[in-house]
C-alpha positions as CSV (number, residue, x, y, z in Angstrom):
1,M,-44.5,7.4,14.8
2,A,-42.4,4.4,13.8
3,L,-39.0,3.9,15.4
4,L,-36.0,3.5,13.1
5,P,-34.0,0.3,13.6
6,L,-31.1,0.8,16.0
7,S,-28.5,-0.2,13.4
8,F,-29.7,2.4,11.0
9,S,-30.0,5.1,13.7
10,A,-26.5,4.4,15.0
11,Q,-24.9,4.3,11.6
12,A,-26.6,7.5,10.6
13,Q,-25.0,9.3,13.5
14,L,-21.4,8.6,12.3
15,R,-20.0,11.6,10.4
16,V,-16.4,11.8,9.3
17,S,-14.6,14.6,7.7
18,P,-10.9,15.0,6.7
19,L,-8.9,17.8,8.4
20,A,-6.0,19.4,6.7
21,P,-2.8,19.3,8.8
22,A,-2.6,23.1,8.7
23,A,-6.2,23.3,10.2
24,V,-5.4,21.3,13.3
25,P,-6.1,23.5,16.3
26,V,-3.0,24.7,18.1
27,A,-4.5,23.7,21.5
28,L,-4.2,20.0,20.5
29,R,-0.7,19.4,21.7
30,H,1.2,16.6,20.1
31,S,4.7,15.4,19.1
32,G,5.8,15.0,15.5
33,R,4.5,16.4,12.3
34,V,0.8,15.9,11.5
35,V,0.6,13.6,8.4
36,Q,-3.1,12.7,8.6
37,A,-6.0,14.2,10.6
38,L,-9.8,13.9,10.7
39,R,-12.8,14.8,12.7
40,Y,-15.7,12.5,13.4
41,T,-18.9,12.5,15.4
42,D,-20.6,9.4,16.8
43,R,-23.2,8.8,19.5
44,T,-20.6,9.6,22.2
45,G,-19.5,13.0,20.9
46,T,-17.2,14.8,18.4
47,Y,-13.5,13.8,18.2
48,T,-10.4,14.9,16.4
49,V,-7.8,12.2,15.5
50,L,-4.2,13.0,14.5
51,A,-1.5,10.7,13.1
52,T,2.0,12.3,13.4
53,Q,5.5,11.2,12.8
54,S,9.0,12.6,13.6
55,G,11.0,11.3,10.7
56,P,14.6,10.1,11.2
57,A,16.7,11.9,13.8
58,A,19.9,11.2,15.8
59,D,19.2,8.9,18.7
60,P,20.9,10.2,21.8
61,A,20.5,6.8,23.5
62,A,22.0,4.8,20.6
63,Q,24.8,2.3,21.1
64,S,26.7,3.8,18.1
65,S,27.3,7.4,16.9
66,D,25.3,6.9,13.7
67,G,22.2,5.4,15.5
68,Q,18.9,7.0,14.5
69,R,15.4,7.1,15.9
70,A,12.0,7.6,14.3
71,D,8.8,8.0,16.2
72,L,5.1,8.0,15.3
73,Y,2.1,8.9,17.4
74,A,-1.7,9.0,17.1
75,Y,-4.0,11.0,19.4
76,Q,-7.7,11.2,19.8
77,Y,-9.1,14.4,21.4
78,S,-12.7,15.0,22.4
79,A,-14.5,18.3,22.0
80,A,-14.4,18.6,25.8
81,G,-10.7,19.6,26.0
82,P,-7.1,19.4,24.7
83,A,-6.1,16.3,26.7
84,P,-6.1,13.1,24.5
85,T,-8.8,10.5,25.2
86,W,-6.3,7.9,24.0
87,Q,-2.7,8.0,22.6
88,L,-0.6,5.6,20.6
89,H,3.3,5.8,20.4
90,D,5.5,3.4,18.4
91,F,9.1,3.8,17.2
92,E,12.3,2.4,15.7
93,A,15.5,3.2,17.6
94,D,19.2,2.8,17.6
95,C,19.2,2.2,13.9
96,P,22.4,2.9,11.8
97,L,20.7,1.8,8.6
98,D,17.6,2.8,6.7
99,I,15.0,3.7,9.3
100,Q,11.2,4.1,9.0
101,A,8.3,4.8,11.3
102,S,5.5,6.1,9.2
103,F,1.7,5.8,8.7
104,R,0.5,4.4,5.4
105,P,-1.2,6.8,3.0
106,R,-4.9,6.7,3.8
107,G,-4.0,4.6,6.8
108,L,-6.3,6.5,9.2
109,T,-9.9,5.6,8.7
110,V,-13.1,5.5,10.8
111,T,-15.9,2.9,10.6
112,D,-18.9,1.7,12.6
113,L,-18.8,-1.9,11.6
114,D,-20.9,-3.3,14.5
115,H,-23.5,-0.5,14.1
116,N,-23.5,0.4,17.7
117,G,-23.0,4.1,17.2
118,T,-19.5,4.1,18.6
119,A,-16.8,4.6,15.9
120,E,-13.9,2.4,15.3
121,V,-10.6,4.3,14.5
122,W,-8.2,2.3,12.3
123,L,-4.4,3.2,12.0
124,V,-2.0,1.3,9.6
125,Y,1.7,1.9,9.9
126,R,5.2,0.5,9.4
127,T,8.4,0.5,11.3
128,T,11.7,-0.8,10.1
129,C,15.5,-0.7,10.4
130,R,17.2,-2.4,7.5
131,G,20.1,-2.4,5.1
132,D,18.7,-5.0,2.7
133,V,15.5,-5.9,0.9
134,S,13.6,-7.5,3.7
135,P,10.0,-7.1,5.1
136,S,9.1,-4.2,7.4
137,T,7.1,-4.6,10.6
138,Q,3.5,-3.6,9.9
139,K,0.7,-3.0,12.4
140,I,-2.9,-2.2,12.3
141,I,-4.2,-0.6,15.6
142,M,-7.9,0.0,16.1
143,Y,-9.7,1.8,18.9
144,E,-13.4,1.6,19.7
145,G,-13.8,4.1,22.5
146,P,-11.0,3.2,25.0
147,H,-10.7,-0.4,23.8
148,K,-7.6,-1.2,21.7
149,Y,-7.2,-4.0,19.1
150,A,-4.1,-4.9,17.2
151,V,-2.9,-6.8,14.1
152,R,0.9,-7.3,13.9
153,G,3.0,-8.8,11.2
154,T,5.3,-8.1,8.3
155,T,4.9,-6.6,4.9
156,R,5.3,-8.8,1.8
157,I,8.3,-8.2,-0.6
158,A,8.8,-10.0,-4.0
159,S,12.0,-11.9,-3.9
160,G,13.1,-12.4,-7.6
161,S,11.7,-15.6,-9.1
162,G,10.9,-17.2,-5.8
163,P,7.9,-16.8,-3.6
164,P,7.4,-13.5,-1.8
165,D,9.0,-12.9,1.6
166,G,6.8,-12.0,4.6
167,G,3.2,-10.8,4.5
168,T,1.9,-12.8,7.5
169,Y,0.1,-11.4,10.5
170,T,-1.4,-12.3,13.8
171,L,-4.4,-10.9,15.7
172,D,-4.2,-10.0,19.3
173,A,-6.5,-11.6,21.9
174,A,-8.9,-8.7,21.9
175,L,-9.4,-8.8,18.2
176,R,-9.7,-12.6,18.1
177,A,-12.6,-12.1,20.6
178,A,-14.1,-9.1,18.8
179,P,-17.1,-9.1,16.4
180,V,-16.5,-11.0,13.1
181,A,-16.9,-7.7,11.2
182,F,-13.8,-6.3,12.9
183,R,-11.7,-9.3,12.0
184,Q,-12.9,-9.2,8.4
185,H,-12.1,-5.5,8.0
186,A,-8.7,-6.0,9.6
187,A,-7.9,-8.7,7.0
188,Q,-9.1,-6.4,4.2
189,L,-6.9,-3.6,5.5
190,W,-3.9,-6.0,5.7
191,Q,-4.4,-7.1,2.1
192,Q,-4.7,-3.5,1.0
193,H,-1.4,-2.4,2.7
194,R,0.6,-5.7,2.7
195,D,2.9,-5.3,-0.3
196,E,6.0,-3.1,-0.5
């Protein structure tokens, strides 16, 4: 009996299915409102990933009475129990202007770009506090198992007849040292979500 190549075998094990927010098990405790969710199976097991956000709310720690706060979270749970295997939290705080902390539509995806059978979970989101037309902070966070990788930069905004403002990003040290396929995919995601 011939053995299948490892890359095909590992890739074939990755199964991803969307999960409606209303179908998220109650046992998976989380903060915020679920905006995206999915379930995947790779060679290490079956996992549920949630992307949640709070929306703007009064910030009790704000310097001014009109300061707002907005939080976003992501959680990964294994089939073994309700405790997250990893958790992400980011926020914008003490903002008296227009505030945002939100995941991009279709910003939660799963891949196996290095064909090792362990999924990569990608999250794309923006945070901002602004009262004018200026770029937002944008981040791409990726987890492969417990290992975290990040892209950080700003969105791109057209500025009248001049060149666009913003749109640049940097890779963290972990991603700079990661497989080329990770960096290429991060660049594609950035281009896909860059413009406001």
